[in-house]
C-alpha positions as CSV (number, residue, x, y, z in Angstrom):
1,M,-8.8,19.9,-31.5
2,A,-11.9,22.1,-30.8
3,H,-12.5,20.8,-27.2
4,S,-11.9,17.8,-24.9
5,L,-14.5,15.1,-25.4
6,N,-16.1,12.8,-22.8
7,I,-15.8,9.4,-24.4
8,L,-17.1,6.1,-23.1
9,I,-15.3,2.9,-24.2
10,L,-17.4,-0.3,-24.1
11,G,-16.3,-3.9,-24.4
12,G,-13.8,-4.3,-21.6
13,V,-10.1,-3.4,-21.1
14,G,-8.6,-5.8,-23.6
15,A,-5.9,-5.0,-26.2
16,Q,-7.8,-2.7,-28.6
17,N,-9.7,-0.8,-26.0
18,S,-6.6,-0.2,-23.9
19,F,-4.7,1.2,-26.9
20,V,-7.6,3.5,-27.8
21,A,-8.1,4.7,-24.3
22,Q,-4.4,5.7,-23.9
23,E,-4.4,7.4,-27.3
24,L,-7.5,9.5,-26.4
25,V,-6.3,10.7,-23.0
26,K,-2.8,11.5,-24.5
27,A,-4.7,13.9,-26.8
28,G,-6.5,15.5,-23.8
29,H,-9.9,13.7,-24.0
30,K,-11.6,12.2,-21.0
31,V,-12.3,8.5,-21.0
32,R,-14.7,6.3,-19.0
33,I,-14.2,2.6,-19.5
34,L,-16.1,-0.4,-18.0
35,S,-14.4,-3.4,-16.5
36,R,-16.0,-6.4,-14.8
37,D,-13.0,-6.6,-12.4
38,T,-11.3,-3.4,-11.6
39,E,-8.8,-5.1,-9.3
40,K,-7.0,-6.8,-12.1
41,E,-3.6,-5.5,-13.4
42,E,-4.8,-3.9,-16.7
43,P,-7.7,-1.9,-15.2
44,K,-5.5,-0.7,-12.5
45,K,-2.8,0.5,-15.0
46,L,-5.4,2.3,-17.0
47,A,-7.0,3.9,-13.9
48,A,-3.6,5.3,-12.9
49,L,-3.5,7.4,-16.1
50,P,-4.7,11.0,-15.9
51,G,-8.0,11.3,-17.7
52,I,-9.2,7.7,-17.5
53,E,-12.0,6.6,-15.2
54,V,-12.4,2.9,-14.9
55,V,-15.8,1.9,-13.7
56,K,-16.8,-1.5,-12.4
57,G,-19.5,-3.0,-14.5
58,D,-20.5,-5.4,-17.3
59,T,-20.9,-4.0,-20.8
60,Y,-23.7,-6.5,-21.3
61,D,-25.9,-5.3,-18.6
62,E,-28.6,-2.7,-19.4
63,E,-28.7,-1.1,-16.0
64,V,-24.9,-0.6,-16.1
65,L,-25.1,0.9,-19.6
66,V,-27.7,3.4,-18.7
67,S,-25.5,4.7,-15.8
68,A,-22.3,4.6,-17.9
69,F,-23.8,6.8,-20.6
70,N,-24.3,9.7,-18.2
71,N,-22.6,12.9,-19.4
72,I,-21.0,11.1,-22.4
73,E,-20.6,12.8,-25.8
74,S,-19.0,10.0,-27.8
75,V,-18.7,6.2,-27.5
76,F,-16.3,3.6,-28.8
77,V,-17.9,0.1,-28.9
78,N,-15.8,-3.0,-29.3
79,T,-17.9,-6.0,-28.3
80,N,-16.3,-9.4,-27.5
81,G,-17.7,-12.0,-29.7
82,F,-15.3,-14.6,-28.4
83,A,-16.7,-14.3,-24.9
84,I,-20.4,-13.9,-25.6
85,G,-21.0,-15.6,-29.0
86,E,-22.4,-14.2,-32.3
87,K,-26.1,-14.2,-31.2
88,S,-25.5,-12.2,-28.0
89,E,-23.0,-9.9,-29.8
90,L,-25.6,-8.9,-32.4
91,Y,-28.2,-8.3,-29.7
92,W,-26.0,-6.2,-27.4
93,S,-24.5,-4.2,-30.2
94,I,-28.0,-3.1,-31.3
95,R,-29.1,-2.5,-27.7
96,I,-26.0,-0.4,-27.0
97,Y,-26.7,1.7,-30.1
98,E,-30.3,2.3,-29.0
99,L,-29.2,3.3,-25.5
100,A,-26.5,5.6,-26.8
101,L,-29.0,7.4,-29.0
102,W,-31.5,7.7,-26.1
103,A,-28.8,9.0,-23.8
104,G,-28.0,11.9,-26.2
105,V,-24.6,10.6,-27.5
106,K,-23.4,12.6,-30.5
107,H,-20.9,10.2,-32.1
108,F,-21.1,6.4,-32.0
109,I,-18.0,4.5,-33.3
110,Y,-18.3,0.8,-33.6
111,S,-15.2,-1.5,-34.1
112,T,-16.2,-3.9,-36.7
113,L,-14.9,-6.6,-39.1
114,P,-15.7,-7.1,-42.9
115,Y,-18.7,-9.2,-43.8
116,V,-16.6,-11.8,-45.6
117,S,-19.2,-14.5,-45.6
118,K,-21.6,-12.1,-47.4
119,K,-18.9,-11.3,-49.9
120,S,-18.5,-15.0,-50.6
121,G,-22.1,-15.5,-51.3
122,F,-22.5,-17.0,-47.8
123,N,-20.2,-19.9,-48.6
124,P,-20.1,-21.9,-45.3
125,K,-16.3,-22.3,-45.5
126,F,-15.8,-18.6,-45.1
127,R,-18.2,-18.1,-42.2
128,V,-16.5,-17.0,-39.0
129,P,-19.0,-16.2,-36.1
130,F,-16.8,-13.6,-34.3
131,V,-16.4,-11.8,-37.7
132,D,-20.0,-12.2,-38.8
133,G,-21.5,-10.9,-35.5
134,K,-19.7,-7.5,-35.9
135,A,-20.3,-7.4,-39.6
136,K,-24.1,-8.0,-39.3
137,F,-24.4,-5.2,-36.8
138,G,-22.4,-3.0,-39.3
139,E,-25.2,-3.8,-41.9
140,Y,-27.8,-2.7,-39.3
141,L,-25.9,0.5,-38.5
142,K,-25.7,1.4,-42.2
143,S,-29.5,1.5,-42.3
144,Q,-29.6,4.1,-39.5
145,P,-29.8,7.9,-39.9
146,T,-27.0,10.2,-38.7
147,D,-29.0,13.3,-38.0
148,V,-29.7,12.6,-34.3
149,M,-26.6,10.6,-33.6
150,N,-23.6,10.4,-36.0
151,W,-22.2,6.9,-36.4
152,S,-19.0,5.6,-37.9
153,L,-17.5,2.1,-38.5
154,L,-13.8,1.4,-37.8
155,E,-13.0,-1.9,-39.5
156,S,-10.1,-3.8,-37.8
157,G,-8.4,-7.1,-38.4
158,P,-5.9,-9.5,-36.8
159,Y,-3.6,-7.5,-34.5
160,A,0.1,-7.8,-35.2
161,E,0.6,-7.5,-31.5
162,D,-1.4,-10.7,-31.1
163,S,-0.7,-12.8,-34.2
164,L,3.1,-12.3,-34.3
165,H,3.5,-13.2,-30.6
166,R,0.9,-15.9,-30.3
167,R,2.2,-17.6,-33.5
168,A,5.8,-16.5,-33.2
169,P,8.5,-18.5,-35.1
170,K,10.3,-21.4,-33.5
171,L,14.0,-22.0,-33.6
172,D,15.2,-25.0,-35.6
173,E,18.2,-26.1,-33.4
174,A,19.7,-28.2,-36.2
175,T,19.8,-25.4,-38.9
176,G,19.8,-22.3,-36.7
177,E,16.8,-21.0,-38.7
178,W,13.7,-19.5,-37.3
179,I,10.7,-21.4,-38.8
180,W,7.5,-19.4,-39.2
181,K,4.8,-22.1,-39.4
182,L,1.3,-20.7,-40.2
183,F,-1.9,-22.1,-41.7
184,L,-1.8,-19.8,-44.7
185,G,-0.9,-22.2,-47.5
186,E,1.8,-21.2,-50.0
187,S,0.6,-17.7,-50.8
188,G,-2.2,-16.7,-48.4
189,C,-1.9,-13.2,-46.8
190,M,-3.1,-11.6,-43.6
191,A,-4.2,-8.0,-43.4
192,L,-2.4,-7.4,-40.1
193,V,-3.3,-4.3,-38.0
194,S,-1.1,-2.2,-35.8
195,L,-3.0,-1.4,-32.6
196,R,-1.0,1.8,-32.2
197,D,-2.2,3.0,-35.6
198,L,-5.7,1.7,-35.0
199,A,-5.9,3.8,-31.8
200,W,-4.6,6.9,-33.7
201,F,-7.3,6.5,-36.4
202,A,-10.0,6.0,-33.7
203,R,-9.0,9.4,-32.1
204,Y,-8.8,11.0,-35.5
205,M,-12.4,9.9,-36.2
206,F,-13.6,11.3,-32.9
207,E,-11.9,14.6,-33.6
208,N,-13.2,14.8,-37.2
209,P,-16.8,13.5,-36.9
210,E,-18.1,15.1,-40.1
211,E,-15.4,13.4,-42.2
212,F,-16.7,10.1,-41.1
213,R,-20.4,10.7,-40.8
214,G,-22.2,7.5,-41.7
215,D,-18.8,6.2,-43.1
216,L,-16.5,3.2,-42.8
217,L,-12.8,3.3,-42.3
218,S,-10.9,0.1,-42.8
219,V,-7.4,0.0,-41.2
220,G,-4.4,-2.3,-41.7
221,I,-0.7,-2.4,-42.2
222,K,-0.4,-4.4,-45.5
223,H,-1.5,-7.8,-46.7
224,T,1.4,-10.0,-45.7
225,S,2.3,-13.6,-46.7
226,G,4.2,-16.1,-44.6
227,A,7.2,-15.7,-46.8
228,E,7.1,-11.9,-46.3
229,L,7.0,-12.4,-42.5
230,A,10.1,-14.5,-42.7
231,S,11.9,-12.0,-44.9
232,A,10.9,-9.1,-42.5
233,L,12.2,-11.0,-39.5
234,T,15.6,-11.6,-41.2
235,A,15.8,-7.9,-42.3
236,V,15.1,-6.7,-38.7
237,T,17.1,-9.2,-36.6
238,G,19.7,-10.6,-39.0
239,K,18.5,-14.0,-38.1
240,P,17.8,-16.6,-40.8
241,S,14.1,-17.3,-41.1
242,R,11.9,-19.4,-43.3
243,Y,8.2,-19.8,-43.8
244,V,6.7,-23.3,-43.8
245,P,3.0,-23.8,-44.4
246,M,1.2,-25.6,-41.6
247,T,-0.6,-28.8,-42.4
248,E,-4.3,-29.2,-41.5
249,E,-3.4,-31.9,-39.0
250,E,-0.9,-29.6,-37.3
251,F,-3.4,-26.8,-37.2
252,R,-6.2,-29.0,-35.6
253,E,-3.8,-30.3,-33.0
254,G,-3.5,-26.8,-31.5
255,Y,-7.2,-26.2,-31.0
256,P,-9.5,-27.9,-28.5
257,L,-13.1,-28.9,-29.2
258,I,-14.7,-27.0,-26.4
259,K,-17.2,-24.3,-27.4
260,M,-16.6,-20.6,-27.1
261,G,-18.9,-17.7,-26.3
262,V,-20.8,-19.3,-23.3
263,A,-20.5,-16.1,-21.1
264,H,-23.8,-14.6,-22.3
265,S,-25.4,-17.4,-24.2
266,P,-28.3,-19.7,-23.1
267,G,-26.0,-22.5,-22.5
268,Y,-23.3,-24.8,-23.7
269,D,-25.7,-26.6,-26.0
270,D,-26.6,-23.5,-27.9
271,P,-26.1,-24.6,-31.6
272,T,-24.9,-21.1,-32.6
273,L,-21.7,-21.6,-30.5
274,W,-18.6,-22.9,-32.2
275,T,-15.4,-24.6,-31.1
276,P,-12.1,-22.7,-31.5
277,Q,-11.0,-25.4,-34.0
278,S,-14.0,-24.8,-36.3
279,M,-13.9,-21.0,-36.0
280,F,-10.2,-20.5,-36.6
281,Y,-10.1,-23.1,-39.4
282,N,-12.5,-20.9,-41.3
283,W,-10.7,-17.8,-40.2
284,F,-7.5,-19.0,-41.8
285,T,-9.4,-20.3,-44.8
286,V,-10.3,-16.6,-45.4
287,W,-6.5,-15.7,-45.4
288,T,-5.5,-18.7,-47.4
289,N,-7.8,-17.3,-50.1
290,S,-6.5,-13.7,-49.7
291,V,-3.5,-13.3,-52.0
292,G,-2.3,-9.7,-51.8
293,N,-5.0,-7.1,-51.4
294,T,-7.6,-9.2,-53.2
295,G,-10.3,-11.6,-52.3
296,L,-12.8,-11.3,-49.5
297,W,-10.8,-9.1,-47.1
298,T,-9.5,-5.9,-48.8
299,R,-8.2,-2.5,-47.6
300,D,-8.0,0.9,-49.2
301,Y,-4.4,1.6,-48.1
302,Q,-4.2,4.7,-50.2
303,R,-6.9,6.3,-48.2
304,L,-5.1,5.4,-45.0
305,D,-1.9,7.0,-46.4
306,K,-3.7,10.3,-47.1
307,I,-5.1,10.4,-43.6
308,K,-1.9,9.4,-41.8
309,P,1.1,9.5,-44.1
310,D,3.4,8.2,-41.4
311,R,1.4,5.2,-40.6
312,I,3.1,1.8,-40.4
313,K,3.1,0.4,-43.9
314,S,4.9,-2.9,-43.6
315,V,5.4,-5.7,-41.1
316,E,9.1,-5.0,-41.2
317,E,8.4,-1.4,-40.1
318,W,6.1,-2.7,-37.4
319,M,8.8,-5.1,-36.1
320,R,11.3,-2.3,-35.9
321,S,8.8,0.0,-34.1
322,V,8.3,-2.6,-31.3
323,G,11.7,-4.1,-31.3
324,Y,10.3,-7.5,-32.2
325,D,12.6,-10.5,-31.4
326,P,11.4,-14.1,-31.4
327,E,13.8,-15.0,-28.6
328,K,12.1,-12.4,-26.4
329,S,8.6,-12.7,-27.8
330,E,6.1,-12.0,-25.1
331,K,2.7,-13.8,-24.8
332,S,-0.1,-12.4,-26.9
333,I,-1.7,-9.3,-25.4
334,L,-5.1,-10.2,-26.8
335,K,-7.8,-10.8,-24.1
336,S,-10.4,-12.7,-26.1
337,G,-12.6,-14.3,-23.5
338,M,-11.2,-17.7,-24.5
339,T,-10.1,-18.2,-20.9
340,L,-13.7,-18.1,-19.8
341,A,-13.9,-21.7,-21.1
342,G,-10.5,-22.5,-19.6
343,I,-8.7,-22.9,-22.9
344,G,-6.4,-19.8,-23.0
345,E,-3.2,-21.7,-22.6
346,V,-4.1,-24.3,-25.2
347,I,-4.9,-21.6,-27.8
348,G,-1.7,-19.7,-27.0
349,K,0.7,-22.5,-27.0
């Protein structure tokens, strides 16, 4: 590493940003991260780490942003579409980019998601607002030059740390089997992401800016089906496991019909805001139609292998790395902003 960087992380202290912050300071960089409430447990834990400065402030406040960019060389932006809605996410992503360039930032990395609805020809059944908001900004960013401020896109996906805890298998007392019930159909696959590896790739991009000038890096473990999840669980724990496709009725029972994204939207009646049921139904429709590394959500796993040969390459490997056990499965670490509408416990049940 040539020198220690001063890096600003925007979008709160949720799962992804927390992993990235810890990876950066571990490598000797200095991190400033915004949090609306610095008295909560997670901001306090981060603030206790050498090299991390937690500043009280809202990412979606221009005055706060102007101050936060002071003496910053690089920025990692991970906006929260769950909390603020697609319309506000697109606005604030663009405004953050503009302020970063004005402030003299040298490298702008945006955590994005693939534009699956565009790839589908804008088929409504594949439209997921919290995905499209990030993807649309990615399209905007691709039209910007890199001579004044270098930019890069880091494309994420469903976190294993979230999905495999939030939707952990349940024990069938009658058979002794662990039943993994997901809304993936018979052969649908999810391109799960290891947050530990994502954070590593984020650091690598900051330390090698020319390699990713105006470029996109898509991260992931491996496209994994429900049956493969069950096999991995058995291989790791020795416990019998089986995948059972969730029915549409079962899926809908788990999601309330209250709208998400009200935090920075004009109001609850904003027609661009969706309910969790509608949003996640389409989210899983994407995965149901993703068999293997094909379809609307693909990854260049060979490129990832070249950059980080020791990356986590299977869900079984991820389970072993974290000591995954359904009997001791913790609650999801994802802080999505769903609780702003008072529905966090319903979503996570």
